[in-house]
C-alpha positions in Angstrom: -11.6 -6.5 -0.7 -8.1 -7.6 0.3 -7.7 -8.5 3.9 -5.5 -5.9 5.8 -3.1 -7.3 8.4 -0.5 -5.5 10.5 3.2 -6.3 10.4 3.4 -4.8 13.8 0.2 -5.6 15.7 1.0 -2.9 18.3 1.0 -0.2 15.6 -1.5 -0.8 12.8 -1.4 1.5 9.7 -4.6 3.4 10.7 -2.9 4.3 14.1 0.1 5.5 12.2 -2.1 7.9 10.3 -2.5 9.8 13.6 1.2 10.7 13.7 1.8 13.9 11.7 5.1 13.4 10.1 6.9 13.2 6.7 8.3 12.4 4.4 7.2 8.8 4.8 7.4 5.5 3.1 4.5 3.2 2.8 5.7 -0.4 2.4 2.8 -2.6 1.5 3.5 -6.3 1.1 0.8 -8.4 -0.7 0.4 -12.1 -0.4 -1.2 -13.0 -3.8 -2.4 -16.6 -4.6 -0.8 -17.9 -7.7 -4.1 -18.1 -9.5 -4.6 -14.3 -8.9 -1.2 -13.1 -9.9 -2.1 -12.1 -13.5 -5.3 -10.3 -12.4 -3.7 -8.5 -9.4 -1.3 -6.2 -11.4 -4.0 -4.5 -13.6 -6.1 -3.8 -10.5 -3.0 -2.5 -8.6 -2.0 -0.3 -11.6 -5.4 1.4 -11.6 -4.9 2.2 -7.9 -1.3 3.4 -8.5 -2.4 5.8 -11.2 -5.0 7.2 -8.9 -2.5 7.6 -6.1 0.1 9.2 -8.4 -2.4 12.0 -9.1 -3.0 12.8 -5.4 -1.5 15.8 -3.5 1.6 14.8 -1.6 2.5 11.7 -3.7 6.3 11.5 -4.4 7.1 8.1 -6.0 6.1 4.4 -6.2 7.9 1.1 -7.0 6.5 -2.4 -7.1 8.8 -5.4 -6.3 8.2 -9.1 -6.8 9.6 -11.8 -4.6 12.1 -14.1 -6.3 12.1 -17.9 -6.7 8.4 -18.2 -7.5 7.4 -16.2 -4.4 3.8 -15.2 -4.0 4.8 -11.8 -2.5 4.7 -8.4 -4.1 5.8 -5.3 -2.3 4.8 -1.7 -3.1 7.1 1.0 -1.8 5.5 4.4 -2.0 7.0 7.7 -0.8 4.6 10.5 0.4 5.3 14.0 1.6 3.3 13.4 4.8 1.1 11.0 6.7 -1.8 13.4 6.2 -1.5 13.2 2.4 -1.4 9.4 2.4 -4.4 9.2 4.8 -6.4 11.6 2.6 -5.7 9.6 -0.5 -6.4 6.3 1.2 -9.7 7.6 2.6 -10.8 9.0 -0.8 -14.1 7.2 -1.8 -12.8 6.6 -5.3 -9.7 4.8 -3.9 -11.9 2.8 -1.5 -14.1 1.7 -4.4 -11.0 0.5 -6.3 -9.6 -1.2 -3.2 -12.9 -3.1 -2.8 -12.2 -4.8 -6.2 -9.3 -6.8 -4.8 -10.4 -10.5 -4.2 -10.8 -11.5 -0.5 -8.0 -14.1 -0.7 -5.3 -11.4 -1.2 -3.7 -10.3 2.1 -2.1 -6.8 2.4 0.5 -5.9 5.1 0.8 -2.1 5.0 3.1 -0.2 7.3 4.4 3.4 7.3 8.1 4.1 7.9 10.3 7.1 8.3 13.9 7.2 6.9 16.6 7.3 9.5 20.3 7.9 9.3 22.7 4.9 9.8 
């Protein structure tokens, strides 16, 4: 299973699930070793198809870092934190998440849109 790390150590994603809010954006940055890059995307696509079918899912985009970067970033919009937490906690999703190799690092964080 990929190692989960927090971008903001004072507010890990699981603590963010406790805040009932929405709509939200899950930004999940993955550090993928070069030798895993080709195998990563098919695994991720399976997870994405599962998530797209879950209640409260709105949209998803994957982005790749430029200049031979090893980073990929998933940006997913959900109606609420509750919907994301339910999908994430689903045993089927957890089985798929366990398929990621241990040397992949995931940095998930939940955001709300603000006006600027």
